VEXGUKOL-792947 format. One record per atom (N, C-alpha, C): residue in three letters; x, y, z; atom name. Coordinates in steps of 0.1 Angstrom, whole numbers. Layout:
// residues N
<markol residuo="ALA" c1="X" c2="Y" c3="Z" atomo="CA"/>
...
// end
This chain:
// residues 101
<markol residuo="UNK" c1="397" c2="-474" c3="1127" atomo="N"/>
<markol residuo="UNK" c1="409" c2="-467" c3="1130" atomo="CA"/>
<markol residuo="UNK" c1="415" c2="-461" c3="1117" atomo="C"/>
<markol residuo="UNK" c1="414" c2="-469" c3="1106" atomo="N"/>
<markol residuo="UNK" c1="420" c2="-464" c3="1094" atomo="CA"/>
<markol residuo="UNK" c1="413" c2="-452" c3="1089" atomo="C"/>
<markol residuo="UNK" c1="400" c2="-451" c3="1091" atomo="N"/>
<markol residuo="UNK" c1="392" c2="-440" c3="1087" atomo="CA"/>
<markol residuo="UNK" c1="395" c2="-427" c3="1095" atomo="C"/>
<markol residuo="UNK" c1="398" c2="-429" c3="1108" atomo="N"/>
<markol residuo="UNK" c1="402" c2="-418" c3="1116" atomo="CA"/>
<markol residuo="UNK" c1="415" c2="-412" c3="1112" atomo="C"/>
<markol residuo="UNK" c1="425" c2="-421" c3="1109" atomo="N"/>
<markol residuo="UNK" c1="438" c2="-416" c3="1104" atomo="CA"/>
<markol residuo="UNK" c1="436" c2="-408" c3="1091" atomo="C"/>
<markol residuo="UNK" c1="428" c2="-414" c3="1082" atomo="N"/>
<markol residuo="UNK" c1="426" c2="-407" c3="1069" atomo="CA"/>
<markol residuo="UNK" c1="419" c2="-394" c3="1071" atomo="C"/>
<markol residuo="UNK" c1="410" c2="-393" c3="1080" atomo="N"/>
<markol residuo="UNK" c1="403" c2="-381" c3="1083" atomo="CA"/>
<markol residuo="UNK" c1="412" c2="-370" c3="1089" atomo="C"/>
<markol residuo="UNK" c1="421" c2="-374" c3="1098" atomo="N"/>
<markol residuo="UNK" c1="431" c2="-365" c3="1104" atomo="CA"/>
<markol residuo="UNK" c1="440" c2="-360" c3="1093" atomo="C"/>
<markol residuo="UNK" c1="445" c2="-369" c3="1085" atomo="N"/>
<markol residuo="UNK" c1="454" c2="-365" c3="1074" atomo="CA"/>
<markol residuo="UNK" c1="447" c2="-356" c3="1064" atomo="C"/>
<markol residuo="UNK" c1="435" c2="-358" c3="1061" atomo="N"/>
<markol residuo="UNK" c1="427" c2="-350" c3="1052" atomo="CA"/>
<markol residuo="UNK" c1="425" c2="-336" c3="1058" atomo="C"/>
<markol residuo="UNK" c1="422" c2="-335" c3="1070" atomo="N"/>
<markol residuo="UNK" c1="420" c2="-322" c3="1077" atomo="CA"/>
<markol residuo="UNK" c1="433" c2="-314" c3="1077" atomo="C"/>
<markol residuo="UNK" c1="444" c2="-321" c3="1080" atomo="N"/>
<markol residuo="UNK" c1="457" c2="-315" c3="1080" atomo="CA"/>
<markol residuo="UNK" c1="461" c2="-310" c3="1066" atomo="C"/>
<markol residuo="UNK" c1="458" c2="-317" c3="1056" atomo="N"/>
<markol residuo="UNK" c1="461" c2="-313" c3="1042" atomo="CA"/>
<markol residuo="UNK" c1="453" c2="-301" c3="1038" atomo="C"/>
<markol residuo="UNK" c1="440" c2="-301" c3="1042" atomo="N"/>
<markol residuo="UNK" c1="431" c2="-289" c3="1038" atomo="CA"/>
<markol residuo="UNK" c1="436" c2="-277" c3="1046" atomo="C"/>
<markol residuo="UNK" c1="439" c2="-278" c3="1058" atomo="N"/>
<markol residuo="UNK" c1="444" c2="-267" c3="1066" atomo="CA"/>
<markol residuo="UNK" c1="457" c2="-261" c3="1061" atomo="C"/>
<markol residuo="UNK" c1="466" c2="-270" c3="1058" atomo="N"/>
<markol residuo="UNK" c1="479" c2="-266" c3="1054" atomo="CA"/>
<markol residuo="UNK" c1="478" c2="-260" c3="1040" atomo="C"/>
<markol residuo="UNK" c1="471" c2="-266" c3="1031" atomo="N"/>
<markol residuo="UNK" c1="470" c2="-261" c3="1017" atomo="CA"/>
<markol residuo="UNK" c1="463" c2="-247" c3="1017" atomo="C"/>
<markol residuo="UNK" c1="453" c2="-245" c3="1025" atomo="N"/>
<markol residuo="UNK" c1="446" c2="-232" c3="1024" atomo="CA"/>
<markol residuo="UNK" c1="455" c2="-221" c3="1030" atomo="C"/>
<markol residuo="UNK" c1="463" c2="-224" c3="1040" atomo="N"/>
<markol residuo="UNK" c1="472" c2="-214" c3="1045" atomo="CA"/>
<markol residuo="UNK" c1="484" c2="-211" c3="1036" atomo="C"/>
<markol residuo="UNK" c1="489" c2="-222" c3="1030" atomo="N"/>
<markol residuo="UNK" c1="500" c2="-220" c3="1021" atomo="CA"/>
<markol residuo="UNK" c1="496" c2="-213" c3="1008" atomo="C"/>
<markol residuo="UNK" c1="484" c2="-216" c3="1003" atomo="N"/>
<markol residuo="UNK" c1="479" c2="-210" c3="991" atomo="CA"/>
<markol residuo="UNK" c1="477" c2="-195" c3="993" atomo="C"/>
<markol residuo="UNK" c1="472" c2="-191" c3="1004" atomo="N"/>
<markol residuo="UNK" c1="470" c2="-177" c3="1007" atomo="CA"/>
<markol residuo="UNK" c1="483" c2="-170" c3="1008" atomo="C"/>
<markol residuo="UNK" c1="493" c2="-177" c3="1014" atomo="N"/>
<markol residuo="UNK" c1="506" c2="-170" c3="1015" atomo="CA"/>
<markol residuo="UNK" c1="513" c2="-169" c3="1001" atomo="C"/>
<markol residuo="UNK" c1="511" c2="-178" c3="993" atomo="N"/>
<markol residuo="UNK" c1="517" c2="-178" c3="979" atomo="CA"/>
<markol residuo="UNK" c1="510" c2="-167" c3="971" atomo="C"/>
<markol residuo="UNK" c1="497" c2="-167" c3="971" atomo="N"/>
<markol residuo="UNK" c1="490" c2="-158" c3="962" atomo="CA"/>
<markol residuo="UNK" c1="490" c2="-144" c3="967" atomo="C"/>
<markol residuo="UNK" c1="491" c2="-142" c3="980" atomo="N"/>
<markol residuo="UNK" c1="490" c2="-128" c3="985" atomo="CA"/>
<markol residuo="UNK" c1="504" c2="-123" c3="989" atomo="C"/>
<markol residuo="UNK" c1="514" c2="-129" c3="984" atomo="N"/>
<markol residuo="UNK" c1="528" c2="-125" c3="988" atomo="CA"/>
<markol residuo="UNK" c1="531" c2="-111" c3="984" atomo="C"/>
<markol residuo="UNK" c1="527" c2="-106" c3="972" atomo="N"/>
<markol residuo="UNK" c1="530" c2="-93" c3="967" atomo="CA"/>
<markol residuo="UNK" c1="520" c2="-82" c3="971" atomo="C"/>
<markol residuo="UNK" c1="509" c2="-86" c3="978" atomo="N"/>
<markol residuo="UNK" c1="499" c2="-76" c3="982" atomo="CA"/>
<markol residuo="UNK" c1="503" c2="-68" c3="994" atomo="C"/>
<markol residuo="UNK" c1="502" c2="-55" c3="993" atomo="N"/>
<markol residuo="UNK" c1="505" c2="-47" c3="1005" atomo="CA"/>
<markol residuo="UNK" c1="492" c2="-41" c3="1010" atomo="C"/>
<markol residuo="UNK" c1="490" c2="-41" c3="1023" atomo="N"/>
<markol residuo="UNK" c1="478" c2="-37" c3="1029" atomo="CA"/>
<markol residuo="UNK" c1="479" c2="-22" c3="1033" atomo="C"/>
<markol residuo="UNK" c1="467" c2="-16" c3="1034" atomo="N"/>
<markol residuo="UNK" c1="466" c2="-2" c3="1039" atomo="CA"/>
<markol residuo="UNK" c1="471" c2="-2" c3="1053" atomo="C"/>
<markol residuo="UNK" c1="479" c2="9" c3="1057" atomo="N"/>
<markol residuo="UNK" c1="484" c2="10" c3="1071" atomo="CA"/>
<markol residuo="UNK" c1="473" c2="8" c3="1082" atomo="C"/>
<markol residuo="UNK" c1="461" c2="13" c3="1080" atomo="N"/>
<markol residuo="UNK" c1="451" c2="12" c3="1089" atomo="CA"/>
<markol residuo="UNK" c1="447" c2="-3" c3="1091" atomo="C"/>
<markol residuo="UNK" c1="446" c2="-10" c3="1080" atomo="N"/>
<markol residuo="UNK" c1="442" c2="-24" c3="1081" atomo="CA"/>
<markol residuo="UNK" c1="454" c2="-32" c3="1087" atomo="C"/>
<markol residuo="UNK" c1="466" c2="-29" c3="1085" atomo="N"/>
<markol residuo="UNK" c1="477" c2="-35" c3="1091" atomo="CA"/>
<markol residuo="UNK" c1="477" c2="-33" c3="1107" atomo="C"/>
<markol residuo="UNK" c1="474" c2="-21" c3="1111" atomo="N"/>
<markol residuo="UNK" c1="473" c2="-18" c3="1125" atomo="CA"/>
<markol residuo="UNK" c1="461" c2="-25" c3="1131" atomo="C"/>
<markol residuo="UNK" c1="450" c2="-26" c3="1124" atomo="N"/>
<markol residuo="UNK" c1="438" c2="-33" c3="1129" atomo="CA"/>
<markol residuo="UNK" c1="441" c2="-48" c3="1131" atomo="C"/>
<markol residuo="UNK" c1="448" c2="-54" c3="1121" atomo="N"/>
<markol residuo="UNK" c1="451" c2="-68" c3="1122" atomo="CA"/>
<markol residuo="UNK" c1="461" c2="-72" c3="1133" atomo="C"/>
<markol residuo="UNK" c1="469" c2="-62" c3="1137" atomo="N"/>
<markol residuo="UNK" c1="478" c2="-65" c3="1148" atomo="CA"/>
<markol residuo="UNK" c1="471" c2="-67" c3="1161" atomo="C"/>
<markol residuo="UNK" c1="459" c2="-62" c3="1163" atomo="N"/>
<markol residuo="UNK" c1="452" c2="-63" c3="1175" atomo="CA"/>
<markol residuo="UNK" c1="444" c2="-76" c3="1176" atomo="C"/>
<markol residuo="UNK" c1="442" c2="-83" c3="1165" atomo="N"/>
<markol residuo="UNK" c1="433" c2="-95" c3="1166" atomo="CA"/>
<markol residuo="UNK" c1="439" c2="-106" c3="1175" atomo="C"/>
<markol residuo="UNK" c1="452" c2="-109" c3="1175" atomo="N"/>
<markol residuo="UNK" c1="456" c2="-119" c3="1185" atomo="CA"/>
<markol residuo="UNK" c1="453" c2="-116" c3="1199" atomo="C"/>
<markol residuo="UNK" c1="454" c2="-103" c3="1203" atomo="N"/>
<markol residuo="UNK" c1="451" c2="-99" c3="1217" atomo="CA"/>
<markol residuo="UNK" c1="437" c2="-100" c3="1220" atomo="C"/>
<markol residuo="UNK" c1="428" c2="-97" c3="1211" atomo="N"/>
<markol residuo="UNK" c1="414" c2="-98" c3="1213" atomo="CA"/>
<markol residuo="UNK" c1="410" c2="-113" c3="1214" atomo="C"/>
<markol residuo="UNK" c1="415" c2="-121" c3="1205" atomo="N"/>
<markol residuo="UNK" c1="412" c2="-135" c3="1206" atomo="CA"/>
<markol residuo="UNK" c1="417" c2="-142" c3="1218" atomo="C"/>
<markol residuo="UNK" c1="429" c2="-138" c3="1223" atomo="N"/>
<markol residuo="UNK" c1="434" c2="-143" c3="1235" atomo="CA"/>
<markol residuo="UNK" c1="426" c2="-139" c3="1247" atomo="C"/>
<markol residuo="UNK" c1="422" c2="-126" c3="1247" atomo="N"/>
<markol residuo="UNK" c1="413" c2="-122" c3="1258" atomo="CA"/>
<markol residuo="UNK" c1="399" c2="-129" c3="1258" atomo="C"/>
<markol residuo="UNK" c1="394" c2="-131" c3="1246" atomo="N"/>
<markol residuo="UNK" c1="381" c2="-138" c3="1245" atomo="CA"/>
<markol residuo="UNK" c1="382" c2="-153" c3="1250" atomo="C"/>
<markol residuo="UNK" c1="394" c2="-159" c3="1248" atomo="N"/>
<markol residuo="UNK" c1="396" c2="-172" c3="1253" atomo="CA"/>
<markol residuo="UNK" c1="399" c2="-173" c3="1268" atomo="C"/>
<markol residuo="UNK" c1="406" c2="-164" c3="1273" atomo="N"/>
<markol residuo="UNK" c1="411" c2="-164" c3="1287" atomo="CA"/>
<markol residuo="UNK" c1="400" c2="-159" c3="1297" atomo="C"/>
<markol residuo="UNK" c1="393" c2="-149" c3="1294" atomo="N"/>
<markol residuo="UNK" c1="384" c2="-142" c3="1303" atomo="CA"/>
<markol residuo="UNK" c1="374" c2="-152" c3="1309" atomo="C"/>
<markol residuo="UNK" c1="367" c2="-159" c3="1301" atomo="N"/>
<markol residuo="UNK" c1="357" c2="-169" c3="1307" atomo="CA"/>
<markol residuo="UNK" c1="363" c2="-179" c3="1316" atomo="C"/>
<markol residuo="UNK" c1="375" c2="-184" c3="1312" atomo="N"/>
<markol residuo="UNK" c1="383" c2="-193" c3="1320" atomo="CA"/>
<markol residuo="UNK" c1="387" c2="-188" c3="1333" atomo="C"/>
<markol residuo="UNK" c1="390" c2="-175" c3="1334" atomo="N"/>
<markol residuo="UNK" c1="394" c2="-169" c3="1347" atomo="CA"/>
<markol residuo="UNK" c1="382" c2="-169" c3="1356" atomo="C"/>
<markol residuo="UNK" c1="370" c2="-166" c3="1351" atomo="N"/>
<markol residuo="UNK" c1="359" c2="-165" c3="1360" atomo="CA"/>
<markol residuo="UNK" c1="353" c2="-178" c3="1364" atomo="C"/>
<markol residuo="UNK" c1="356" c2="-188" c3="1357" atomo="N"/>
<markol residuo="UNK" c1="351" c2="-202" c3="1360" atomo="CA"/>
<markol residuo="UNK" c1="361" c2="-211" c3="1366" atomo="C"/>
<markol residuo="UNK" c1="373" c2="-206" c3="1369" atomo="N"/>
<markol residuo="UNK" c1="384" c2="-214" c3="1373" atomo="CA"/>
<markol residuo="UNK" c1="383" c2="-220" c3="1387" atomo="C"/>
<markol residuo="UNK" c1="376" c2="-212" c3="1395" atomo="N"/>
<markol residuo="UNK" c1="374" c2="-217" c3="1409" atomo="CA"/>
<markol residuo="UNK" c1="359" c2="-217" c3="1412" atomo="C"/>
<markol residuo="UNK" c1="356" c2="-222" c3="1424" atomo="N"/>
<markol residuo="UNK" c1="342" c2="-223" c3="1428" atomo="CA"/>
<markol residuo="UNK" c1="337" c2="-209" c3="1433" atomo="C"/>
<markol residuo="UNK" c1="346" c2="-201" c3="1436" atomo="N"/>
<markol residuo="UNK" c1="342" c2="-188" c3="1441" atomo="CA"/>
<markol residuo="UNK" c1="346" c2="-177" c3="1431" atomo="C"/>
<markol residuo="UNK" c1="335" c2="-169" c3="1427" atomo="N"/>
<markol residuo="UNK" c1="337" c2="-159" c3="1417" atomo="CA"/>
<markol residuo="UNK" c1="347" c2="-148" c3="1423" atomo="C"/>
<markol residuo="UNK" c1="346" c2="-145" c3="1436" atomo="N"/>
<markol residuo="UNK" c1="354" c2="-134" c3="1441" atomo="CA"/>
<markol residuo="UNK" c1="369" c2="-138" c3="1441" atomo="C"/>
<markol residuo="UNK" c1="373" c2="-150" c3="1444" atomo="N"/>
<markol residuo="UNK" c1="387" c2="-154" c3="1443" atomo="CA"/>
<markol residuo="UNK" c1="392" c2="-154" c3="1429" atomo="C"/>
<markol residuo="UNK" c1="383" c2="-159" c3="1420" atomo="N"/>
<markol residuo="UNK" c1="387" c2="-159" c3="1406" atomo="CA"/>
<markol residuo="UNK" c1="389" c2="-145" c3="1400" atomo="C"/>
<markol residuo="UNK" c1="380" c2="-135" c3="1404" atomo="N"/>
<markol residuo="UNK" c1="382" c2="-121" c3="1400" atomo="CA"/>
<markol residuo="UNK" c1="394" c2="-115" c3="1406" atomo="C"/>
<markol residuo="UNK" c1="397" c2="-118" c3="1419" atomo="N"/>
<markol residuo="UNK" c1="409" c2="-113" c3="1426" atomo="CA"/>
<markol residuo="UNK" c1="422" c2="-118" c3="1418" atomo="C"/>
<markol residuo="UNK" c1="422" c2="-131" c3="1415" atomo="N"/>
<markol residuo="UNK" c1="434" c2="-137" c3="1408" atomo="CA"/>
<markol residuo="UNK" c1="435" c2="-130" c3="1394" atomo="C"/>
<markol residuo="UNK" c1="424" c2="-128" c3="1387" atomo="N"/>
<markol residuo="UNK" c1="424" c2="-122" c3="1374" atomo="CA"/>
<markol residuo="UNK" c1="429" c2="-108" c3="1375" atomo="C"/>
<markol residuo="UNK" c1="425" c2="-100" c3="1385" atomo="N"/>
<markol residuo="UNK" c1="429" c2="-86" c3="1386" atomo="CA"/>
<markol residuo="UNK" c1="444" c2="-86" c3="1390" atomo="C"/>
<markol residuo="UNK" c1="449" c2="-95" c3="1398" atomo="N"/>
<markol residuo="UNK" c1="463" c2="-95" c3="1401" atomo="CA"/>
<markol residuo="UNK" c1="471" c2="-98" c3="1389" atomo="C"/>
<markol residuo="UNK" c1="467" c2="-108" c3="1381" atomo="N"/>
<markol residuo="UNK" c1="474" c2="-112" c3="1369" atomo="CA"/>
<markol residuo="UNK" c1="474" c2="-100" c3="1359" atomo="C"/>
<markol residuo="UNK" c1="462" c2="-93" c3="1358" atomo="N"/>
<markol residuo="UNK" c1="462" c2="-82" c3="1349" atomo="CA"/>
<markol residuo="UNK" c1="471" c2="-71" c3="1353" atomo="C"/>
<markol residuo="UNK" c1="471" c2="-68" c3="1366" atomo="N"/>
<markol residuo="UNK" c1="480" c2="-58" c3="1371" atomo="CA"/>
<markol residuo="UNK" c1="495" c2="-61" c3="1370" atomo="C"/>
<markol residuo="UNK" c1="499" c2="-73" c3="1373" atomo="N"/>
<markol residuo="UNK" c1="513" c2="-77" c3="1371" atomo="CA"/>
<markol residuo="UNK" c1="517" c2="-77" c3="1356" atomo="C"/>
<markol residuo="UNK" c1="508" c2="-81" c3="1347" atomo="N"/>
<markol residuo="UNK" c1="510" c2="-81" c3="1333" atomo="CA"/>
<markol residuo="UNK" c1="511" c2="-67" c3="1328" atomo="C"/>
<markol residuo="UNK" c1="503" c2="-58" c3="1333" atomo="N"/>
<markol residuo="UNK" c1="503" c2="-44" c3="1329" atomo="CA"/>
<markol residuo="UNK" c1="517" c2="-38" c3="1332" atomo="C"/>
<markol residuo="UNK" c1="523" c2="-41" c3="1343" atomo="N"/>
<markol residuo="UNK" c1="536" c2="-36" c3="1347" atomo="CA"/>
<markol residuo="UNK" c1="547" c2="-44" c3="1341" atomo="C"/>
<markol residuo="UNK" c1="544" c2="-53" c3="1332" atomo="N"/>
<markol residuo="UNK" c1="553" c2="-61" c3="1324" atomo="CA"/>
<markol residuo="UNK" c1="562" c2="-70" c3="1332" atomo="C"/>
<markol residuo="UNK" c1="557" c2="-76" c3="1342" atomo="N"/>
<markol residuo="UNK" c1="564" c2="-86" c3="1349" atomo="CA"/>
<markol residuo="UNK" c1="566" c2="-99" c3="1341" atomo="C"/>
<markol residuo="UNK" c1="575" c2="-107" c3="1344" atomo="N"/>
<markol residuo="UNK" c1="577" c2="-120" c3="1337" atomo="CA"/>
<markol residuo="UNK" c1="565" c2="-128" c3="1338" atomo="C"/>
<markol residuo="UNK" c1="563" c2="-136" c3="1328" atomo="N"/>
<markol residuo="UNK" c1="551" c2="-145" c3="1327" atomo="CA"/>
<markol residuo="UNK" c1="550" c2="-154" c3="1339" atomo="C"/>
<markol residuo="UNK" c1="561" c2="-160" c3="1344" atomo="N"/>
<markol residuo="UNK" c1="561" c2="-169" c3="1355" atomo="CA"/>
<markol residuo="UNK" c1="556" c2="-161" c3="1368" atomo="C"/>
<markol residuo="UNK" c1="561" c2="-149" c3="1369" atomo="N"/>
<markol residuo="UNK" c1="556" c2="-141" c3="1381" atomo="CA"/>
<markol residuo="UNK" c1="542" c2="-138" c3="1380" atomo="C"/>
<markol residuo="UNK" c1="536" c2="-135" c3="1368" atomo="N"/>
<markol residuo="UNK" c1="522" c2="-133" c3="1367" atomo="CA"/>
<markol residuo="UNK" c1="514" c2="-145" c3="1370" atomo="C"/>
<markol residuo="UNK" c1="518" c2="-157" c3="1365" atomo="N"/>
<markol residuo="UNK" c1="511" c2="-169" c3="1368" atomo="CA"/>
<markol residuo="UNK" c1="511" c2="-172" c3="1383" atomo="C"/>
<markol residuo="UNK" c1="523" c2="-172" c3="1389" atomo="N"/>
<markol residuo="UNK" c1="524" c2="-176" c3="1403" atomo="CA"/>
<markol residuo="UNK" c1="518" c2="-166" c3="1412" atomo="C"/>
<markol residuo="UNK" c1="518" c2="-153" c3="1408" atomo="N"/>
<markol residuo="UNK" c1="511" c2="-143" c3="1416" atomo="CA"/>
<markol residuo="UNK" c1="496" c2="-144" c3="1416" atomo="C"/>
<markol residuo="UNK" c1="491" c2="-148" c3="1404" atomo="N"/>
<markol residuo="UNK" c1="476" c2="-150" c3="1404" atomo="CA"/>
<markol residuo="UNK" c1="472" c2="-162" c3="1411" atomo="C"/>
<markol residuo="UNK" c1="480" c2="-173" c3="1410" atomo="N"/>
<markol residuo="UNK" c1="477" c2="-186" c3="1417" atomo="CA"/>
<markol residuo="UNK" c1="478" c2="-183" c3="1432" atomo="C"/>
<markol residuo="UNK" c1="488" c2="-176" c3="1436" atomo="N"/>
<markol residuo="UNK" c1="490" c2="-174" c3="1450" atomo="CA"/>
<markol residuo="UNK" c1="478" c2="-165" c3="1456" atomo="C"/>
<markol residuo="UNK" c1="474" c2="-156" c3="1448" atomo="N"/>
<markol residuo="UNK" c1="463" c2="-147" c3="1452" atomo="CA"/>
<markol residuo="UNK" c1="450" c2="-155" c3="1454" atomo="C"/>
<markol residuo="UNK" c1="447" c2="-164" c3="1444" atomo="N"/>
<markol residuo="UNK" c1="435" c2="-172" c3="1445" atomo="CA"/>
<markol residuo="UNK" c1="436" c2="-182" c3="1457" atomo="C"/>
<markol residuo="UNK" c1="448" c2="-188" c3="1459" atomo="N"/>
<markol residuo="UNK" c1="450" c2="-197" c3="1471" atomo="CA"/>
<markol residuo="UNK" c1="448" c2="-189" c3="1484" atomo="C"/>
<markol residuo="UNK" c1="454" c2="-178" c3="1485" atomo="N"/>
<markol residuo="UNK" c1="453" c2="-170" c3="1498" atomo="CA"/>
<markol residuo="UNK" c1="439" c2="-165" c3="1500" atomo="C"/>
<markol residuo="UNK" c1="433" c2="-161" c3="1489" atomo="N"/>
<markol residuo="UNK" c1="419" c2="-155" c3="1490" atomo="CA"/>
<markol residuo="UNK" c1="410" c2="-166" c3="1495" atomo="C"/>
<markol residuo="UNK" c1="411" c2="-178" c3="1489" atomo="N"/>
<markol residuo="UNK" c1="402" c2="-189" c3="1494" atomo="CA"/>
<markol residuo="UNK" c1="406" c2="-194" c3="1508" atomo="C"/>
<markol residuo="UNK" c1="418" c2="-193" c3="1511" atomo="N"/>
<markol residuo="UNK" c1="422" c2="-197" c3="1525" atomo="CA"/>
<markol residuo="UNK" c1="417" c2="-188" c3="1535" atomo="C"/>
<markol residuo="UNK" c1="418" c2="-175" c3="1533" atomo="N"/>
<markol residuo="UNK" c1="414" c2="-165" c3="1542" atomo="CA"/>
<markol residuo="UNK" c1="399" c2="-162" c3="1543" atomo="C"/>
<markol residuo="UNK" c1="392" c2="-165" c3="1532" atomo="N"/>
<markol residuo="UNK" c1="378" c2="-161" c3="1531" atomo="CA"/>
<markol residuo="UNK" c1="369" c2="-173" c3="1535" atomo="C"/>
<markol residuo="UNK" c1="375" c2="-185" c3="1537" atomo="N"/>
<markol residuo="UNK" c1="366" c2="-196" c3="1541" atomo="CA"/>
<markol residuo="UNK" c1="366" c2="-199" c3="1556" atomo="C"/>
// end
């Protein structure tokens, strides 16, 4: 148990120190506008890469998962509140499975 705690503390220290060191050393560096614009899209791409496989494997039926994902994408595109997007996609999957079985 003691080794596990030391391992977790060590990993936390390495993670924190590497992030803090880069923030301190690169504080005065300004990036090219193209690179700044490129870096702004990385969180969206990473989020999409994490969410998309989960959407398709969330139910036993690929069609209901795709329908829920499309409804969620449509509601998010029109900038609905996150709660509405989540409940809309869940409701779509529920109704799809209820009506198609």
